[in-house]
Structures are given as structure tokens and as C-alpha cells.
N, C-alpha and C positions, 0 to 999 in steps of 0.2 A: 802345589803338585799340579792341579789341575791343567793349568795354564802351560806348564813346561812338558807335560804329558800331550796335550794338543799341538803344540808349536812342533815337537819333535817328530809327531805322527805325520803332521803336514808335510815336514821337511821329507819324511822317508816315502810317503806318498808321491811326492812330485819328481823323485829320481826316475830316471830311464829305468826301462824293464831289465831287470837281473843284475841290477847293479849291485856290488858289494864294496864295502870299506872294511879293509883289515886294519885292526889294532893291537898293540903290544906283539907285535910279531905273528899276527894272526890266531893270537888266541883268542881274542874277541874279533867276531865278525858282525857287521850291521849289513844285514839284507831284508827286504820286507817279505813278511809271511802274513797270510791272515787265519785267525781261530774263532771258529763258531762255538767252542767250546769251552770250558773251564782251563784251570791251570793243568798243565801236563797232557793236555790233549783228552782230556775227560769231558764226558756231556758234550760231545759233539751234536750239533743239532738242537741243542736245549737252549738255544739263545733267548727264548722268551721265557723261559723258567730262570735262567740266570740275571735275566733283567730285572723280574720281577724281585728277586733276591736282593741285588744291589740297591733297588728301590727301600726293600726293608732296611738293609743296612743305613742306608743316607738318613732316614727317618728316626733311625735309634740314635744315631750319632748326634742328629740333630737335637733331639729330644734332652739327650745327656748333656749336650754341650751348655746348657742353660744353667747348669747346677754344677760346673767345672770350675774348680780352685786351683786346681793342680797345671802349672805350665807342663810340666813333663806327660801328664795325661794329655792336654791339649794338642800337645806335638804329636803324640802316638795316634790319637783320635784324627786329628787334622790329616795326619799321612795316609789313613785307612780312608778317610772321606774323600780326598783328593784322588786317589787311586780307584777308588769303588766309582765316584763321578766321571773318570777319565776312561775307564772301559764301558761305561754306561752310556757315554756319548758315541762312541762306535757304535753300541749297539741299537742306537736310537737312529742314527743318522747315515750309518753307512749301508750300501748296498748288500743284500737285494731290497730290503724293506726296512721300515720302522719296526723296532723290537726284533729285528732278524739279522742286525747287520754283523758282520763279522769284526771282530777287534784286530786292530793293526799291530802285530809284534815285529821286532826288528833285531833285539840284541841275542846273537847265538853264541854260546859258549860249548866247547867240547862236550860232548855226551850229557847235555843239558838241554830242554826245551827251550824253544825261543820265547822272549818276554819282552816288556817295555817298560816306560818309566812308571805307569800307575801300577803294573804287577810288582816292581821293585818298591813303592811306597807301600803298598799293602802289607808287604811281607816284613819291612823293616818296621811299620808301624804297629804289625801284630807281634812281633818280636818284643819291641818296646812295652807294649801291653801287658805281656805274660810277664817281663821282668819286673814292672811296676806293681802287677798282682802279687808276685812271688815276695815282693819287699814289703807289701804291706801298704803302699802307697794307694789311696782310695781316690778316686776321680773327684769327689766332692771336697778333697783338701782334708781330711782326717787322717793324716798319716799315722802308719805303725809307730813303734816305739823310736825309732831315729830319722825323724823329718830330715829333708835335705832343702838347701838354698832352692827358693824359687816356689815351694810348695808352702800355701798358706792355710792356717787353721781356720775355720769358720766356727 
């Protein structure tokens, strides 16, 4: 996810100014924008705080990964980790300064804030984590009453 996010952002940043690509009859528009806040434009200017939160998420997932036995949890946490790292790279390396950089967004849908591959990974990983929790599947591989293929018990 991290590699895909970085590659797509490099591609978008390399475009000419004000370039747009319309997909699906204009339902999806690819255009570069920058976001110094969180999702939905919240917390604009809180880039340092958001960077620290992202570092915390990365640390928690890295610690949890050592005891993972569920492939589905590994997928969910991998998506969240890749997304968090993708946006963290922007915050660390993009202008105006380290820990103050704006995230590159480029996917626009009607009546929805602009987003990127990292944002999508975080959302899909988060939804998967909620579904796994609701199903009783634990990260350590001690599934609830109905274990699924790919989950091992320890």
C-alpha cells in the first residue's frame, strides 16, 4: 500500500498545473490538491499532531504484528499501516517543512472530500477490522465460535 500510494502521488505531483483526468463519465475526477489537516478537511494546520498520531498508529501496529496469527487481521492492519505511512511520508517530506507537509490528495467524487490511495487503505482496513471484531476473530488467532479458513489457532 505504501509503495502504491507513493507512486500515485509522484505521478500526480508530476502533472502540469490544473490538469484533470475524468473517469467514468466525469463521476471520478483526478486532480491534485493538498491537505494539511485530517480527513474531511478537519484539523487544518494540525500537521504536527497528526504526524505524532500516525507515528503512534505505526508503533501500535508494529507491536501487534508480532503476535498476529490471523491472515485477515494481518490484511486489515497492513492496509491501515500502509495508509498511515503513506500520509506520514507526505507530512514528513513535503513542503513547507518536516512534520508540516501537506498530504497530496487527488481522487474527487461528487459531494465528497478529495482523498488518496492511503486514505482508501485506512478506511478499508478500518472497516475490515471492525467486521473482524464483530465476528469475534481475534488478532492472535483465537477465533470466536466459527473460525474462518486462513485463521489459525495457537
